[in-house]
FIVOKE-48425 format. One record per residue: x, y, z of N, C-alpha, C in turn. Coordinates in steps of 0.05 Angstrom, whole numbers, padded with zeros to 5 digits, always signed. Example, Ala and Ser with C-alpha at 12.3 -4.5 7.8 and 13.67 -1.06 7.14 Angstrom:
BEGIN
+00264-00114+00156+00246-00090+00156+00264-00066+00156+00257-00045+00142+00273-00021+00143+00258+00001+00157
//
This chain:
BEGIN
+00052-00247+00132+00035-00227+00121+00028-00234+00092+00004-00227+00084-00004-00233+00056-00014-00207+00043-00017-00209+00017-00027-00185+00002-00055-00178+00012-00070-00198+00019-00097-00192+00030-00095-00175+00055-00077-00181+00072-00074-00166+00097-00064-00137+00091-00049-00134+00069-00041-00107+00061-00065-00091+00052-00082-00104+00036-00107-00090+00026-00125-00083+00050-00128-00101+00069-00145-00096+00092-00134-00074+00109-00108-00074+00113-00095-00053+00129-00098-00026+00116-00094-00025+00090-00098+00000+00075-00126+00011+00077-00145-00007+00075-00174+00000+00077-00180+00011+00105-00169-00003+00125-00174+00005+00153-00162+00033+00158-00140+00039+00146-00126+00065+00149-00137+00086+00131-00154+00079+00112-00166+00098+00093-00146+00107+00071-00129+00088+00064-00109+00093+00043-00116+00077+00018-00116+00089-00005-00123+00076-00030-00098+00066-00044-00102+00045-00060-00079+00033-00075-00066+00054-00093-00082+00072-00105-00070+00092-00123-00051+00110-00107-00057+00115-00082-00040+00132-00065-00013+00118-00059-00015+00092-00054+00009+00076-00049+00026+00076-00074+00013+00071-00097+00027+00070-00123+00041+00096-00129+00027+00118-00124+00039+00145-00129+00064+00149-00111+00062+00141-00086+00084+00143-00068+00108+00126-00077+00102+00103-00089+00123+00085-00099+00134+00093-00126+00120+00112-00139+00129+00121-00165+00121+00102-00188+00099+00088-00184+00089+00070-00204+00060+00077-00210+00049+00066-00231+00021+00071-00238+00003+00053-00222-00023+00061-00220-00042+00045-00206-00045+00017-00218-00047+00015-00245-00049-00012-00257-00025-00030-00250-00001-00018-00249+00023-00034-00242+00020-00044-00213+00010-00027-00196+00007-00034-00168-00013-00057-00166-00035-00055-00180-00056-00076-00180-00045-00102-00190-00029-00101-00212-00017-00126-00222+00003-00139-00202+00018-00122-00189+00037-00133-00169+00022-00147-00146-00001-00136-00139-00016-00147-00117-00030-00174-00124-00030-00182-00149-00042-00207-00157-00027-00231-00147-00001-00229-00143+00014-00251-00132+00028-00241-00107+00035-00260-00090+00046-00253-00064+00073-00238-00068+00075-00216-00054+00099-00200-00055+00120-00211-00036+00145-00203-00041+00166-00211-00023+00162-00197+00004+00175-00208+00024+00173-00197+00052+00182-00168+00052+00203-00162+00038+00214-00135+00037+00193-00116+00024+00181-00124+00002+00161-00107-00012+00137-00103+00006+00129-00124+00020+00106-00121+00038+00112-00101+00060+00135-00103+00072+00143-00084+00093+00144-00056+00083+00154-00052+00058+00156-00026+00046+00128-00014+00043+00110-00030+00032+00082-00021+00028+00069-00014+00054+00072-00031+00074+00060-00025+00101+00071+00001+00112+00096+00006+00109+00107+00032+00119+00096+00056+00104+00092+00052+00078+00080+00073+00061+00051+00078+00070+00036+00057+00076+00008+00060+00085+00008+00076+00111+00026+00068+00130+00027+00082+00156+00034+00111+00152+00053+00117+00135+00061+00144+00130+00038+00161+00118+00025+00149+00098+00002+00163+00085-00021+00168+00104-00027+00148+00121-00049+00152+00140-00042+00173+00161-00017+00175+00169-00009+00196+00188-00010+00224+00175-00004+00225+00149-00006+00251+00135-00035+00260+00133-00053+00241+00129-00081+00248+00128-00092+00259+00154-00081+00248+00176-00090+00258+00203-00081+00286+00208-00058+00294+00198-00047+00320+00203-00057+00341+00183-00069+00332+00161-00078+00350+00140-00104+00363+00146
//
């Protein structure tokens, strides 16, 4: 998995980076800077689960 695939998955699910950052307790600029270089496998999995969670919340809202 790559950061590009994370961005594409988030876009597909209708989740913005600022929403992911908020859920992680970091600022949007920090999130953007982290995405500039490849994240660890664990960080990627964490972000993917956050995207899934946020997209499911949007469906029920």
